[in-house]
C-alpha positions in Angstrom: -57.6 86.2 -150.8 -57.5 89.9 -150.4 -56.4 93.0 -152.2 -54.9 95.9 -150.4 -54.3 99.3 -152.0 -52.0 101.7 -150.1 -53.8 104.9 -149.1 -53.0 108.0 -151.2 -51.7 110.7 -148.9 -51.9 114.4 -150.0 -50.5 117.5 -148.4 -53.3 120.1 -148.0 -50.6 122.8 -147.7 -48.8 122.0 -151.0 -51.5 123.5 -153.1 -49.3 125.6 -155.4 -51.6 128.7 -154.9 -50.3 132.2 -155.1 -48.9 133.8 -151.9 -51.1 136.1 -149.9 -50.9 139.9 -150.5 -48.5 142.0 -148.5 -49.8 143.7 -145.4 -50.9 147.3 -145.4 -48.1 149.9 -144.5 -48.1 151.1 -140.9 -47.3 154.6 -139.7 -45.3 155.1 -136.5 -46.5 158.6 -136.0 -48.5 161.5 -137.4 -47.1 162.4 -140.8 -44.4 159.8 -140.7 -43.7 158.1 -144.0 -44.9 154.5 -144.3 -42.4 151.7 -143.8 -41.6 149.7 -146.8 -43.6 146.4 -146.9 -41.4 143.3 -147.3 -43.2 140.8 -149.5 -43.3 137.1 -148.4 -41.0 134.6 -150.2 -42.1 133.8 -153.7 -42.7 130.1 -152.7 -43.3 128.9 -149.2 -42.4 125.3 -148.5 -45.3 123.1 -147.5 -45.5 121.8 -144.0 -45.3 118.1 -143.1 -48.5 116.2 -143.7 -48.4 114.6 -140.2 -51.1 116.3 -138.1 -48.9 116.3 -135.0 -46.3 118.5 -136.8 -48.7 121.1 -138.1 -49.3 123.2 -134.9 -45.6 123.8 -134.5 -45.1 125.3 -138.0 -45.3 128.9 -139.0 -48.2 130.4 -140.8 -47.9 130.5 -144.6 -47.6 134.1 -145.7 -46.2 135.6 -142.4 -44.0 138.6 -143.4 -40.4 138.5 -142.4 -38.8 141.3 -140.3 -37.1 144.1 -142.3 -33.8 143.8 -140.4 -32.9 140.9 -138.2 -32.5 142.0 -134.6 -33.8 145.6 -135.2 -36.0 147.1 -132.6 -39.7 147.3 -133.3 -40.9 150.8 -134.4 -42.8 152.8 -131.8 -46.5 152.8 -132.4 -49.1 155.2 -131.1 -50.5 154.0 -127.8 -53.8 152.4 -128.5 -56.5 151.1 -126.3 -56.2 147.4 -125.6 -58.8 145.1 -127.2 -58.5 141.8 -125.4 -61.8 140.6 -126.8 -60.1 140.3 -130.3 -58.1 137.3 -129.1 -61.2 135.2 -128.4 -61.9 134.4 -132.1 -58.4 133.1 -132.5 -58.6 131.0 -129.4 -62.0 129.6 -130.4 -60.6 128.9 -133.9 -57.6 127.2 -132.5 -59.7 125.1 -130.2 -61.9 124.0 -133.1 -58.9 123.1 -135.1 -57.6 121.0 -132.2 -61.0 119.3 -131.8 -61.1 118.5 -135.5 -57.6 117.2 -135.5 -58.2 115.0 -132.4 -61.5 113.8 -133.9 -59.8 112.9 -137.2 -57.1 111.0 -135.3 -59.7 109.2 -133.3 -61.7 108.3 -136.4 -58.5 107.1 -138.2 -57.7 104.9 -135.2 -61.2 103.5 -135.1 -61.1 102.7 -138.8 -57.8 101.0 -138.4 -59.1 99.0 -135.4 -62.2 98.0 -137.3 -60.2 97.2 -140.5 -57.5 95.1 -139.0 -57.7 91.3 -139.4 -59.7 89.4 -136.8 -57.8 87.2 -134.2 -57.0 83.7 -135.4 -58.7 82.1 -132.4 -62.4 82.9 -132.2 -62.3 82.8 -128.4 -59.8 82.1 -125.6 -58.2 78.8 -126.3 -59.3 77.5 -122.9 -62.9 78.0 -123.9 -62.6 75.6 -126.8 -63.2 71.9 -126.3 -60.3 69.8 -125.0 -60.7 67.7 -128.2 -59.9 70.7 -130.5 -57.2 69.7 -133.0 -57.3 72.6 -135.5 -58.5 76.2 -136.0 -58.6 78.4 -139.1 -59.8 81.9 -139.8 -60.6 83.4 -143.2 -61.2 87.1 -143.4 -63.0 87.0 -146.8 -65.0 83.9 -146.4 -66.3 84.0 -150.0 -64.5 83.8 -153.4 -65.9 82.6 -156.7 -64.2 82.4 -160.0 -61.7 85.3 -159.5 -64.5 87.5 -157.8 -63.9 88.4 -154.2 -66.7 89.0 -151.7 -66.7 92.8 -152.4 -67.1 92.2 -156.1 -69.9 89.6 -155.8 -73.6 90.7 -155.8 -75.6 90.3 -152.5 -77.4 87.2 -153.9 -74.1 85.3 -153.7 -74.0 85.9 -149.9 -77.6 84.8 -149.6 -77.0 81.5 -151.4 -73.8 80.9 -149.4 -75.6 81.3 -146.1 -78.5 79.3 -147.3 -76.2 76.3 -147.6 -73.9 77.0 -144.7 -76.5 78.0 -142.1 -80.1 77.3 -143.4 -79.8 73.7 -144.6 -80.2 74.7 -148.3 -78.1 74.7 -151.5 -75.7 77.3 -152.7 -77.5 77.8 -156.0 -75.4 80.8 -157.0 -72.1 78.9 -156.9 -73.6 76.1 -159.0 -74.9 78.6 -161.6 -71.4 80.1 -161.9 -70.0 76.7 -163.0 -72.2 75.6 -165.9 -69.5 73.4 -167.4 -69.2 71.1 -164.4 -71.3 68.0 -164.5 -71.2 67.8 -160.7 -72.7 71.3 -160.6 -75.5 70.4 -163.0 -76.3 67.3 -161.0 -76.5 69.2 -157.7 -78.7 71.8 -159.4 -81.1 69.1 -160.6 -81.2 67.7 -157.0 -82.1 71.2 -155.7 -84.8 71.9 -158.3 -86.7 68.8 -157.5 -87.8 70.7 -154.4 -87.7 74.3 -155.7 -90.0 75.6 -152.9 -87.5 74.3 -150.3 -84.7 76.0 -152.2 -86.6 79.3 -152.1 -87.3 78.9 -148.4 -83.6 78.3 -147.6 -82.6 81.3 -149.8 -85.0 83.5 -148.0 -83.5 82.4 -144.7 -80.0 83.2 -146.1 -81.1 86.6 -147.2 -82.4 87.4 -143.7 -79.3 86.1 -142.0 -77.1 88.2 -144.3 -78.7 91.3 -142.8 -77.4 90.4 -139.4 -73.8 89.5 -140.1 -71.7 91.1 -137.4 -68.3 90.0 -138.5 -67.0 88.9 -142.0 -64.4 86.6 -140.5 -65.3 82.9 -140.8 -63.7 80.5 -138.3 -63.5 76.7 -138.6 -62.8 74.6 -135.5 -61.9 70.9 -135.9 -62.7 68.6 -133.0 -62.1 64.9 -132.4 -65.2 62.7 -132.3 -65.5 59.8 -129.9 -64.8 56.5 -131.7 -67.6 54.2 -132.6 -67.9 50.8 -131.0 -67.7 49.2 -134.4 -64.3 50.8 -135.2 -61.8 48.0 -135.2 -58.0 48.0 -135.9 -57.1 47.6 -139.5 -54.7 45.0 -140.8 -52.7 46.0 -143.8 -51.6 42.5 -144.8 -51.2 39.0 -143.4 -48.6 39.0 -140.6 -48.5 42.8 -140.2 -49.4 44.3 -136.9 -52.8 45.8 -136.4 -53.0 49.5 -136.9 -55.6 51.6 -135.1 -58.2 53.4 -137.2 -57.4 57.1 -137.8 -59.2 59.5 -135.4 -62.6 60.7 -136.5 -62.8 64.5 -136.8 -65.5 67.1 -137.6 -65.0 70.6 -138.9 -67.4 73.2 -137.5 -68.0 76.6 -139.1 -68.4 79.6 -136.7 -69.6 83.1 -137.7 -71.2 85.9 -135.6 -74.7 87.0 -136.4 -76.8 89.5 -134.5 -79.8 87.3 -134.4 -81.0 84.8 -131.7 -83.2 82.6 -133.8 -83.0 81.1 -137.2 -85.6 82.4 -139.7 -88.1 80.0 -141.4 -86.3 77.7 -143.8 -86.6 74.4 -145.6 -88.9 71.9 -143.9 -86.1 69.3 -144.3 -84.1 71.4 -141.8 -85.8 70.2 -138.6 -85.5 71.3 -135.1 -84.0 68.9 -132.6 -83.3 68.9 -128.9 -80.6 71.3 -127.8 -77.5 70.0 -126.2 -75.1 71.7 -123.8 -74.8 75.4 -124.5 -76.7 75.3 -127.8 -80.0 76.8 -128.8 -82.1 76.6 -132.0 -80.4 73.4 -133.1 -81.6 72.1 -136.5 -80.6 69.0 -138.4 -81.0 68.1 -142.1 -83.3 65.1 -142.5 -84.4 63.5 -145.8 -86.9 61.1 -144.1 -90.0 63.3 -144.1 -92.2 60.3 -143.1 -90.7 60.0 -139.7 -92.0 62.3 -136.9 -88.8 62.0 -134.9 -85.7 63.5 -136.5 -82.5 61.4 -136.1 -79.3 63.2 -136.5 -76.2 61.2 -137.3 -72.6 62.5 -136.7 -72.2 63.7 -140.2 -75.7 65.1 -140.8 -75.7 68.8 -141.7 -76.6 70.9 -138.6 -76.9 74.5 -137.3 -77.1 75.9 -133.8 -76.4 79.1 -131.8 -73.7 79.0 -129.2 -74.9 80.7 -126.1 -73.2 83.9 -124.7 -70.9 84.3 -127.8 -73.0 85.5 -130.7 -71.6 82.6 -132.8 -73.7 80.4 -135.0 -72.3 77.0 -135.6 -72.8 74.9 -138.7 -71.3 71.6 -139.9 -71.6 67.9 -139.1 -74.0 67.3 -136.2 -71.4 65.4 -134.2 -69.0 68.4 -134.3 -71.7 70.9 -133.6 -73.0 69.0 -130.5 -69.4 68.3 -129.3 -68.4 72.0 -129.5 -71.6 73.1 -127.8 -71.4 70.5 -125.0 -67.7 71.0 -124.2 -67.4 74.8 -124.7 -66.4 76.7 -121.6 -67.6 80.3 -121.4 -65.4 81.0 -118.4 -62.3 79.5 -120.1 -61.7 76.7 -117.6 -61.0 73.8 -120.1 -57.7 72.0 -119.8 -56.6 72.3 -123.4 -53.4 70.4 -124.1 -50.6 73.0 -124.8 -52.9 76.0 -124.4 -50.0 78.5 -124.1 -48.4 77.1 -127.3 -51.8 77.4 -129.1 -51.8 81.1 -128.1 -48.2 81.8 -129.0 -48.5 80.1 -132.4 -51.7 82.0 -133.2 -50.5 85.5 -132.3 -48.1 86.1 -135.3 -50.7 84.7 -137.8 -53.2 87.5 -137.2 -52.0 89.9 -140.0 -52.5 87.2 -142.7 -55.6 87.0 -144.8 -56.0 83.2 -144.2 -54.5 81.5 -141.2 -54.7 78.1 -139.6 -53.0 76.0 -136.9 -53.4 72.6 -135.4 -51.9 69.4 -134.1 -50.6 66.4 -135.9 -54.1 64.7 -135.6 -55.6 67.2 -138.1 -52.7 68.2 -140.4 -54.0 70.2 -143.4 -52.4 68.2 -146.3 -54.4 70.3 -148.7 -52.2 73.4 -148.2 -50.9 72.9 -151.7 -54.2 74.0 -153.1 -53.9 77.4 -151.5 -51.3 78.3 -154.2 -53.7 77.5 -157.0 -52.1 74.1 -157.7 -54.7 71.5 -158.6 -57.1 73.9 -160.2 -56.2 72.9 -163.8 -58.7 71.0 -166.0 -57.1 67.7 -165.1 -57.0 65.5 -162.0 -54.0 63.9 -160.4 -55.0 60.5 -159.1 -51.6 59.9 -157.4 -51.5 63.2 -155.5 -53.5 61.9 -152.4 -51.0 59.2 -151.8 -48.1 61.7 -152.0 -49.7 64.1 -149.6 -50.6 61.2 -147.3 -46.9 60.5 -146.8 -46.4 64.1 -145.5 -49.2 63.6 -143.1 -47.5 60.5 -141.8 -44.3 62.4 -141.3 -46.1 65.1 -139.3 -47.8 62.4 -137.1 -44.4 60.7 -136.7 -42.9 63.7 -135.0 -46.1 64.8 -133.3 -45.5 68.2 -134.8 -47.8 71.2 -134.5 -48.3 73.2 -137.6 -49.3 76.7 -138.8 -50.3 78.0 -142.2 -50.3 81.6 -143.4 -51.8 82.3 -146.8 -51.5 85.7 -148.5 -51.9 84.5 -152.1 -54.4 86.3 -154.3 -54.7 87.0 -158.0 -51.7 89.4 -157.8 -49.5 86.7 -156.4 -48.2 86.3 -152.8 -46.6 83.9 -150.4 -47.7 80.8 -148.6 -45.8 79.9 -145.4 -46.2 76.4 -143.7 -44.4 75.8 -140.3 -44.0 72.4 -138.7 -43.1 72.8 -135.0 -41.3 69.8 -133.5 -41.1 69.0 -129.8 -37.3 69.5 -129.7 -34.5 70.8 -131.8 -33.1 67.3 -132.4 -36.5 66.2 -133.7 -36.6 69.3 -135.9 -33.3 68.3 -137.5 -34.7 64.9 -138.4 -38.0 66.4 -139.4 -36.1 68.8 -141.8 -34.4 65.9 -143.5 -37.7 63.9 -143.9 -39.5 67.0 -145.1 -36.9 67.7 -147.8 -36.9 64.1 -148.8 -40.7 64.3 -149.2 -40.4 67.5 -151.2 -38.0 65.9 -153.6 -40.5 63.1 -154.2 -43.3 65.7 -154.6 -41.3 67.6 -157.3 -40.6 64.4 -159.1 -44.3 63.5 -159.1 -45.6 66.8 -160.4 -42.9 67.2 -163.0 -43.5 63.7 -164.5 -47.2 63.9 -164.3 -47.6 60.2 -165.0 -51.0 59.8 -163.5 -52.8 62.8 -164.9 -55.7 62.5 -167.2 -58.2 64.9 -168.8 -61.7 65.4 -167.3 -64.3 64.7 -169.9 -66.7 66.8 -167.9 -64.7 69.9 -168.8 -64.7 69.4 -172.6 -67.3 72.2 -173.0 -65.5 74.6 -170.7 -65.1 78.0 -172.1 -61.7 79.0 -173.3 -61.4 81.9 -170.8 -62.2 79.6 -167.9 -59.9 76.8 -169.0 -57.0 79.3 -169.4 -57.8 80.7 -166.0 -57.5 77.4 -164.3 -54.4 76.5 -166.2 -52.7 79.8 -165.1 -53.6 79.1 -161.4 -52.4 75.5 -161.6 -49.1 76.3 -163.4 -48.2 79.2 -161.1 -49.0 77.1 -158.0 -47.0 74.2 -159.3 -44.0 76.3 -159.9 -44.2 78.0 -156.5 -44.4 74.6 -154.8 -41.6 73.1 -156.8 -39.3 76.1 -156.1 -40.3 76.4 -152.5 -37.6 76.7 -149.8 -37.5 74.5 -146.7 -35.3 75.7 -143.8 -35.1 75.1 -140.1 -35.5 77.9 -137.5 -34.8 76.3 -134.0 -37.7 73.9 -133.5 -39.5 75.0 -136.6 -39.2 73.7 -140.1 -40.5 76.3 -142.5 -41.7 75.9 -146.1 -42.2 79.2 -148.1 -43.8 79.1 -151.6 -44.1 82.3 -153.5 -46.7 82.6 -156.3 -46.0 85.0 -159.2 -47.9 85.7 -162.4 -46.5 86.9 -165.7 -48.1 89.8 -167.7 -49.7 87.2 -170.0 -51.0 85.3 -167.0 -52.6 88.5 -165.7 -54.3 89.1 -169.0 -55.9 85.6 -168.8 -57.0 86.3 -165.2 -58.5 89.6 -166.3 -60.4 87.9 -169.2 -61.9 85.4 -166.7 -62.8 88.3 -164.4 -64.8 89.9 -167.1 -66.6 86.6 -167.9 -67.3 85.9 -164.2 -68.6 89.5 -163.7 -71.1 89.1 -166.5 -72.1 85.6 -165.4 -72.5 86.8 -161.8 -74.9 89.5 -162.8 -77.1 86.9 -164.6 -76.9 84.4 -161.8 -77.9 87.1 -159.3 -81.2 87.6 -161.2 -82.0 83.8 -161.0 -81.2 83.7 -157.3 -83.3 86.7 -156.6 -86.3 85.2 -158.4 -85.9 81.9 -156.5 -85.6 83.9 -153.2 -88.9 85.6 -153.9 -90.5 82.2 -154.6 -90.8 82.8 -158.3 -89.8 80.6 -161.2 -86.6 81.9 -162.9 -86.8 83.2 -166.5 -85.7 80.4 -168.8 -83.8 83.0 -171.0 -81.5 83.7 -168.0 -80.8 80.0 -167.4 -80.1 79.6 -171.2 -77.7 82.5 -171.0 -75.8 80.8 -168.2 -75.8 77.1 -169.1 -77.5 76.7 -172.4 -80.2 74.1 -173.0 -78.9 71.9 -170.1 -79.9 74.4 -167.5 -83.3 74.9 -169.1 -84.0 71.2 -169.1 -82.9 71.0 -165.5 -85.5 73.6 -164.6 -88.3 72.0 -166.7 -87.7 68.4 -165.6 -85.1 68.0 -162.8 -85.9 64.3 -162.3 -85.1 63.5 -165.9 -82.0 65.5 -165.8 -80.8 63.6 -162.7 -81.3 60.3 -164.5 -79.4 61.4 -167.6 -76.5 62.9 -165.6 -76.2 59.9 -163.3 -75.2 59.8 -159.7 -71.4 59.6 -159.9 -69.9 63.1 -159.2 -66.9 64.6 -160.9 -63.6 63.9 -159.2 -62.8 67.5 -158.9 -61.9 69.7 -156.0 -64.3 72.6 -155.4 
């Protein structure tokens, strides 16, 4: 999500100031009467504000000739003073230099401020097993607060979890009504020193962020020997197990090594083009660290400036199969590039193959954020994934939805126009079933974990959910050559915006308190209990005092709620 305010342009010439005084009278000869001075116009029109048009305009306040076409009066011969022109030439040169410098600065700011490319590197440098890529310009968004509105401690905690093998304590503190958040907080506080070490690592990495854009690359993992075809029912043909995938996070940091962090985040042998590889291990008794495919891992990708984080299987695959010279034979490399190019202006963009279709695109509208869960929704979305795989369609997703509204555009690209016609019919049939499902709401039930949710927070989630649901129900589905395009437009009423603003005020106050707790933990200190009580009442205080007891009381089953 992003907010963009148009720049306010002002005309430096339209000041409304009084015109300059008339020039002194001139005499054409000894004793000759002075010529009458012609005053300038009462109001001189302002010049265009574009810098390229300014040099060609007249000076403001230049007197007009007394008679058009009249010869100039004879003046006494005077001695030429060529040196007097130099100040004007120097002044003109300085103006030109300033104008060119301003244009260059404006161009540089535009270049730096434009969205990053959708593909992190040349597509032929990515592993041949790549099936999806996404890019998020913001990379951080918590309870109506964007990255620019959050305190620095939010970034520390985020990087502590994403890169340093720790826990995003800030995000958990911002959600005191979620039992799942309280449970994870209790898990973290059982090893408070390790939490502090990871937060210190996150704070140091935040100092070296070179690019705010966060990329995610999804790769196929090799199948295990134990993977066997699944049989749906007796007599039905065997069906191969779905492909295993892993999503790897990429972000550029100007640092070659990872700072000291939690002792659970152990160094392991580097593979391929990786350095500084670490893996999260909970078996502290073993001297040898064993990383499984889905163990949390971090490593630096050589010659790119990117740090990778995610499942160890995905991190090692990307490092091993990455080609710095762009010599990989990626299937449909030209189509990858052509699909990615028009996505660049969008705040969030993603594209991929049918093996990794993002059936969670509906959540980008805010749908699904209400204080209820829909147990039948995964089955409905699974049908759309099957349709995409049926036609082997590539897909793109462009998300410009923020808290002011916006549009979501999903494109399914078939292999031929005839396939696109059939895909359109199947897509519309699925959309009709989706509308029927969400309008009936037969399999929706309240979450008991949210009974103590504050009214402002509950209203905020309901606004997002209802606006997203309406956008998806009213979405248009059309065909453009080989592409089948769904467009969902999210809008908020004035009453909705008031509820969003109320949540924004609550979140801003909560973030200021959570930042103090995270800062204390980063410094290795015990947080003040009064701050925890302000955030989560006595529950948070008990978690800090006795996290083991809190874990037993909360139980191990997490909430069925999408983060």
